[in-house]
N, C-alpha and C positions, 0 to 999 in steps of 0.2 A: 614657367607657365601661369601659376596663380600667385606667385611671390610678389616681390616689389617692396615699397616702402611707401608709408603714410597713405596719401589719398590716392595713389596709383594702385593700392591693393583693395580687392574686394574682401572684407572681412569674412564675410559668410562663406565665399568660395574657398578663401585660405583655410579656414576652420574645417570645412568639409573635406578638403584634399588632405589636410594634416591629420585628421583622425581616420580617414578611410585607408591609409597605408597599413597592411598587414604585414607584419615582420617576417612570418615565416616564408610566405612567398617571395617577399621582397629578398630575403636572404638566398633563397633558391635562385632568383634571377641574377642576384649579384654574383652567385657562383657558376653562371651558365658560361658555357665556352664562347658565347657570341660577345661577351664582355671583352675578349682578346681583341676584337676588331676596333674597340674604341681607343682614343689617345691615353698615353700613360696616366694622365691627371684623373680620368674617369675610372681607369682600371684600379689605381691606387684607392680612390674613394670606395668602389665596390670592394676591394679586399678589406679595407678597413671596417666597412659595415659589416661584413661578415664576421670579423675578429672581434668586433665589439658586441654584435649580437649574441655570439657564443658566450663571451663573458658575462653579459647580462643574464642569459638563461641560466647559466651555472650559478650566478650569484642569487637569483630568484628561486631556483628550485632544488639546489644543492646545499643543505645546511652545513656541510663541512667545508664550503668554499670561504676562503678568507683572502683579503686583498690588503696589501700594504698601501698607506696613503701615497707614499712615493711612486708605487707602481700605477696607482689611479691618476696622479698628477700627470705622469708620463703619457698615460692614455689620453688623457684630456689634450695634452699638446699636439699628440699624434693625430687626433681628431680634428683639432682646429687647424692644423696644417694641411690635413686630406681635404677638408672643406674650402680653404683658401686656394689650394691647388685646382680643386674641381671648378671653382669660379673662374679661373684663368682659362679654361678649355671653352673652345668655340660654343656659342650659343646653339647651333645645330646639334652638337655632341651631346650637351647637357639635355637638350629636348628629347634626343632620341634615347638617351639614358633613361629619362623620366618615364618615356613610354614603354620601355623594357620592363621596368619594375612595376609601373601602375597597371599594366594590361596584360592578360594572359595570351600568351603566343598561340595562334590557332592550330600550328602543327604539332603542339604537344598534346599527348594523351594523358588522360587522368589515370 
């Protein structure tokens, strides 16, 4: 939507979207049952986001959390693979997923 490379990307729009993503609601959207309707590449990406957000939260807020370097390196490989696979999904599915995580669903109650 706002990505791209070099001159095809609006730097201002990219920064705005990049900083606007709220991790809590994004994690909730990635855990929503509607993700099951997406192709496997998108589902795997959503699941990876949830896993990594959970680990990040533990690292930030639980002083007893410790991670081995080898585990972190495996996580990085997993995230890179999830991103690469996600990028292989059809553009329409990636855009629909972006809409899911960026915009609150109207039928959800607070």
